[in-house]
N, C-alpha and C positions, 0 to 999 in steps of 0.2 A: 242688408243681415238677414240672415233666414228667417222665418217666423219660428220655426223651431230651437233656433239657437239662444241659450238662457243671455241673459245679459252679464257682463264680467262682472268678478265681485270685487266690491270698494272695500276697502280698510285701510283707516290712518286715525292719527292721533291730533287734539284738538285741545289743547292747554288753555287752561281759564286761568287769566292774570289779572293782576290790578291793588289797587289800594285795598288797604284794610277796608272791610266794612261797603263792600259795593255790591254786596249779594251773589259771591262766585258760589257759595255751597246750598244757596237757595235755588240759583239758576240751574246747578246741576240736578239738585232732587226735581225742577220742575220739567226740564228736557226728559230725565229717565222715568217720571213718575212712580219713583222711589227714594225713600230717605236713605241715600248712600253715603251722605255726608252730613256731620253735624252742622245745626245751626244754630246761632247764637249771635244776640246784639254784641256782643263783647267783641273788640277787636282782637283780633289773632286766634279764634276759636280752633282753627283750622291751622295745624303745625306741624304737617307733613301732609306730602301728595297723597291724594286720593283718586283711584281710578273708578269712571263708574261708566259701564257699556253698556251701549245701543245696538242691541241686533235686528237688522230687520234682513228683509228678502236680500238677497245678495249683496247686505250692508253691514258694515259693523264699523261705529263712530268710539273711540276709546276715549271718553271725556280726563282730564286730567286736573283735577280739583289742586290748586297751588296756595301755600302760605301767602298772608295778604301782605303787601309791603307798608311799611308804615315808619316815621323814624325813628331808627334805632338809638333806642337808649340804654341798653344793656347787652350782654353777649348774646343770649337766646333771639333776641331782635336781629342782632345782625344775622346769626347764623342763619334764620328763617329768611331774610331775604335775597340772601347768596341763594338758600334752596332753588327760590322761588323763580330768581334769574336765569338762574344754571336749566333752569325745567324746558325754557323756551325752545332750545337748540334741538332740534330733530322732529320737533312737531310738524304737521302738516299744513295747520292751521294754528292761529293763536285768536283767541278769544279776548281783547282786551275791555275789562268791562270798566264802566266808569259811572258813576253815580249822575245821573241827567238831573237829580233835583236840586244840586250844588252846582256851584262854579269849580271848575278845574282845580285841584290841589297841586302841590310840588310833585307829590308822589306819581299824579296822575301824568304830569309833563318828562318825569324820568321816564316812566314805562312808556311814553312815546318816541322820547331820544332811543331808548335801547330798541325798540323795535324797528325805530325808522332805520337802523343799521342792519338789521336782519333779512335775509331774505324768504320767510314764513309770510305768505297771506296772513293780511290782519282784519279780525272781525270786530270793528270799535262797536261795542255793545254799549248804549245809552240804556243803562237799568233804572228801575226805580220811576218808571215815567208815569206811573199813578201818583207820585207824589210831587211830581213837578218835572219839565225839560227845557234845560238850557245848552240845546244842539249847538245854536251858533257859536256859543263860548268855546266848546269841546272842537267844534272844525277850525277856529282861530288859533286854540294853540296846537292843532297838527301841524296847519299850514303856517303859522312860528319856527316849530321846530325843522321843518322843511327848509325853509328858508335859509336857516341859521347852520344846516347841516350844508346847504348848496353854497353857502358864501365861503365854508371852509374847504369845501371839494367841488369845484365847478363839474366832475364826473359823477357827483352823488346821484344814484339813483335810487329813490323810495321804493318797499314793498308794494303791493296792491292792497290798497285800503278799500273796505265796504263797510257803511252806517247802518246801525240796526238801532231801531227805538224798541224796547222790551219791557217789560214788568213779569218778575220771575211771580210776585204775588197774586197777580191778577192773569198770568196767561198770555196777556199781550204780546203780540209780534215774534212769538215763540214758532211758530208754524213758519214763518219766513225765514227766520235764523237756521231753522233745522234743514231747509230746502236749500239753504246755500251752502250748508256745510256737509250735506249728499254727494252736491257736486262738486265740492271742492276734494273729497276723498279720492285717493288714487287707487287705480285698479291694484289689487292685492288680495291674497289668500286672508281669512282672517287671522287676527293676532292673537285673539284669545277662543274658546271653546263657545260656541254657538249660545250655549245656554246660561251662562257666568254673567251677572249683574254687576259685580267688583271680583276684585281679588283681595279687597283689605280684609286683613286677618281681621278675627271676631273680636279677641283681646284688644286691639288698638281701638276698635270702633267702639267697645264698651266703654273702655277706658274714656274717651273722648266723650259720651253722653253723661258719664259722672261728671267730669271735669266742667263741664256747658253746666251743670247745674251745680255746681261749687262757683264759678264767674258769676251765673247769675244772681246770687247772693250774697257774695265776698269780693267782687270785682274791686271795689271801693279801699276796702283793706288789704287786700290781695291781689294787687292787678298781674303779676306776673310770675308770684314763687311756689305755685304750684303746679306738679306734674301727677299723673294717676298712672299705676300701671297693674292691669289684671296679673295675680299671681296664680289664678285658677279655675278652671271651670267645670263643674260636672253637669252631665246633663240627663238628668232624670226625667222617667217617664212623664211626671205630671208638672215639674216647671226646670229652670235652670236656676245652678245655687254657683255663684260668684266670689271670690277672694279678692281684694283688692285693695291696693294701699295707695294711701294720698301722702306725696310727698313734699314736705314745707322746707324753707333755707333756715327758719331761726326758731330756738325755742319758744320765743313770745308769740308765733304764727299758728304751733299745735292749739291753745284754748281756744283761738279764733274759729278755727276749723271744727272744732267738737262745740263749742257755744257752752253756756252755762247750763247746767244739768245734759249736758249730750244734747240739747231741743237742736242745735245745728245740723250736727252731722245726721241725726235721724231725720231732719226734714230732706235732708240731701239724698239719702239712702230712698226714702218714701218715693220723692218725686223721680230719680233716675231708674227705681224698679218698674212704677207706672210707664215709665219712657220705653223703659225696654219692653216690656211686655206687649205695648201698642207695635212695635217696630217687630219684634218676633213673634209675636201672636202665640205669646206663650208667657206663663206669669216666671218673672227673675224675681230669686231672692241674693241679697246683696250682703256682706259682711264688709266692713269698710276698718280699715285702720290707718294712723296718722301718723308718720313718722317725719322725724325731722333730718334730714340730709344735707348740711352746710355747703352750699358751693353745687346743687344739683347740677345747674344750669350750664357750669363748665366741665363736667364731666363726662367724655366721650362715653363710657361704659354705659353710664345712667341715662345719657341720650340714644343711644342705639337700644336700651331696652326699652324706653317709651315711644320707640320708633322714630325719632326725629330725626335719626340720620341711618342713612343704609348701607355704608360700608365702612 
């Protein structure tokens, strides 16, 4: 190649998938160095696909954070599981995030089975290595998946698989993972403008921040009964004013969110305001309302309003 000829531009999509609470959102934020996906210890805080975009010279990687797979105990979980599985197709690489600190779970094996039948390269990312490493157990689970597929179909050919040991908390292994992803991206023009970090609509992100603060306080009382919609955003010179509605499914749940003498909703508001001020580097004032909407998780138009369905 002539020294004056620039390298070809590479761009592609890397889907981050896996069981709930393996650290997908934390990994995305760590890879980008920016908080583009809301992190919470509560399962399925991520309810919709979130794109984070890494831009470098002659390179763009579009990371796709997906809802975490878990045992479907209600209609919303089933829908989120279907959404996550469907996002794999068309990706240039799939990051299967695994919690290295514990043994493989049924949902991990389910993802292995699905990805074994796909064509996309698989990056098996053993995350949370700062808490422990059970690599052999996951390697055995993958080998067992391949053996079962081969027994059913002698012509079975698995996709390329690469193992990585990482910790989103400490940064361990992230440079090696990024190097491998850079090499895996195809030659392509940029998929998004080179100055874009995410295409995630701000109202959805703010709603996720509020919901994460609700979950942190009420996950035992209202594990999956809450959704948040931002109704209005006003950008003032010295602050951002936000009006949002918290949706619950039953009349009995409304006083739980509000709390005695409105203490709970004040605490939620103050915590979310602090988070948003730190993220956007500008004070945010929240006005929160609580509305009862029976069976919102089965209402297509409300799910679309929350950003949980795209079409």
